[in-house]
Every structure is written in C-alpha cells, then in structure tokens.
N, C-alpha and C positions, 0 to 999 in steps of 0.2 A: 107353467111350473117346471122347475128344474129339480130332478131327483138325483141324489147321490147315494149309491149303494155302499153300505158299510158292513163289512164282515170282520169277525175277529181276525187280527193279524194285519189289518190294513195299514198302509204307510201313512202316518199321521199328516205330514206336511203336504202330501199329494191330495189329501181330502180337505184339510183345514184351510190351506191357502186359497183354493177355489171357493170354498164356502164363504170365507171372509171377503174376498174381492168381489165375488158376484153380489153379495149383499150390499157392499159399498156402492155398487152400480144399481141398487134398488131392484134386484132380480130376486124373485121368490125362490128360495132353495129349501127343499125338504130332505132331511136326512132319513134314509130308509135303512133300518136294521135288518139285515138278512139272517143274522145269527142271534137275534134277540133285540130288545129295546135298549139294552146297555151293551155297547160294543167296545172291546179293548184292542187298541192298535198294537203294532209291532214293537213299539217302544214303551208300552205300559200305560199309555194315556187312554182313559176310559171316557167314552162319549155317550150321552143319552140321545137316542134318536127320536125323531118326530113321529115315526110310524114304522110298521112292519111291511113286508112284501104284500100281504093280503090287503093292505089299505091303500096301495098305489092306485090312482085313478088315471088310467092310460089316456083318456080323452083330454086330461089336463096337462099331460106331459109335453113339454117343449124341448127339453134336453135331458138325456140320461148320462150320468158320469160314473165311471168305474175307476177308483184309485187302485194303485198297485200294492205291493207288499207280497212277498212269496206266499206266506200262509194265508193272507187275506184273499189272494187270487184263488188259491186252492179252495177256500171256503165259499167264495163266490161261485166257483164251478160246481160245487157240491150242493149249493142251496136250491131248494125247490123254487121254480119259477123264474130264476135269473136268466137262464138261456132263452126261455120263451119271451121274456120282456125285452131282452136285447134284440132278438130276431124280429119281434113285432115293431120295435123302434126303427130298425133299418127298413123293414118292409113298408112302413108308413112314411118313410123319408123324413123322419124327425131327426134331430141332432143327437149324435152319440159321441161321447168323448171317453178316451181311455188313456191312462198314463202308466209308465214303468212296465211292470209285468202284465198288466191288464190287457194290453193289445194282443197278448198270446191267446186269450180267450176268444177274441174276435177271429184270429187266425184259425184256431182249432175248430171254430164253428163255421168256417168257410165264408166269412164276411169280408176278408181282406184280399181275396184273390184278384190280382191285377190292380190293386189300389196302392197308392202312395201311403206309406206309414213309417212310424218310428216306434221304438220301444227301448227298454233297458238293454244296454249293449250285450249282456250275457244271454239275453233272450232272442237275439236277432235271428239265429238259425231257425227257430220255430216259425218266425214270420216268413223267412225266405222259403222254407219248405212248403208253406201254405200258398205260395205264389204272390205274396205281397211284394211291392216294389219298395225296398228300403231306401230311405232318404237320410243317410248317415250324417250329412253335414248340417242337419237341422235339429233343433231341440224340440220343436213343435211343428207339426205339419197337418195338412188335411187333404182329403180327397172326397169331393161331394159333401155329404152330411156327416162324415166320420172324421173326427179330430183326434190325433194321437200325440203323446208327449213321451220324452225319454225317461225321466227319473225325477227324484225329489229335487234335484238342483234346477229343474226346469218348471217347477210348480208355479212360480209367478208368471212367466211368459205363457204357460199353458192356461192359467186362469184368465189372463188378459185376452188371449185369443178367444176364449169362450165368451167373454163379454162382447168382443167384436161381432161374433156370430149372432149373439142374442139381441144386442142393442146398438150395434154400430160403432164406428170409429170414434165418434165424439164421446160416447160413454166410456170407452176404453181410455181415451186420453185424459178424461177427468180423473179416473181412478189411478192411472199411471202417475199423473202429476201429484195427486194426493199422497201417494206412498213414496214419492221421490224415486221412482224406478227409471233408470236411464238406458237400458239396453233395448232401445226401440227397434234395432235391426231384427231381433228375435220375434217381433210382433207382426212382421209383414208376411 
C-alpha cells in the first residue's frame, strides 16, 4: 500500500499527479487526511481522503509520500503521528518520498544527513544546514529508500520515479507512453 499524507495547504499537483500516475500503474494508493477527511489544497481544491492517520496500517505500507506546499508542510509538521510514521518508515527501510518543501521535514528530523536530496529552491538552505548533499542539477533524486523532488514542475517525473521504485522500469515505461511524456532523461 502506498500512503500519501494530505494536510490543508498541500500543493495539489504534487499530490494529484503521483496519485493519478501510480494508479495508472495499478498501484494501491490511499489518501490519508492528517487534518481531517476533507482536505483543501493551497489553490482551493478540496479532496476527500480515504482515511485518517489513526487508520494507517504500517504493516501494509510499501511507500509513504509527502507532497509540499508551504502551509501543507507546516500542517504535516504539526499533525499528531506524522513524524513518528515518517521515522518508522525510514527505520523499517520502506520507501519514503517527499517533494517541494516536504524534504525540509526530513532534514529537520535528521533523516537526510549525508544523503543526496533535492527540494524547492527556496528551501535548499535548510537541507544544506541539515547535512544533506544537494543535487541541484536534478529534478528528482534518491538516496537509498528516500526519494525527493524539487517542485510542482517536477511532479510527473517524480511520480514516474516512484513507479520505477515500486514496480520497475517496464511499468514506468507503460505509464510514460500512455501519458505521452517525453523527458526520459529525468527518469534515470
């Protein structure tokens, strides 16, 4: 099961693009509302979630995804159980993905020290201060089981990279061709 954590103020494209593309790859995605079952994004789009934090079943977790959005990230930080779930995911060596401002949470919680990572350009100082190795020339990168993306503009390559980690290159290629996405360089 892939869980995506949604908090009020989340950046919609950074959540919806991965949800859509992962589902096209036949990956089970569950939307988790950390600020309620109805969550409103940064641009006013309201999403009904599948469950709340108390309903997450860690044993079923294959990947955990954190979308960005300034207020959304602040709400993820403040939500009960989010930090514990993120740390538990890393400790269990399960897949963890964060995009835009969300990697700053991983940095803040000491999970990116010495790791290759990217984030929204205005947030890079926080990653550097945490000891992360910034990879500024990439839109999406990974280090071990942690995958990071830069911003809304990299939501599609971010989602395709997640498919590669979860189901392999053939599944990624099927989805890439189906949506007519041509920037294969960003997928390596």
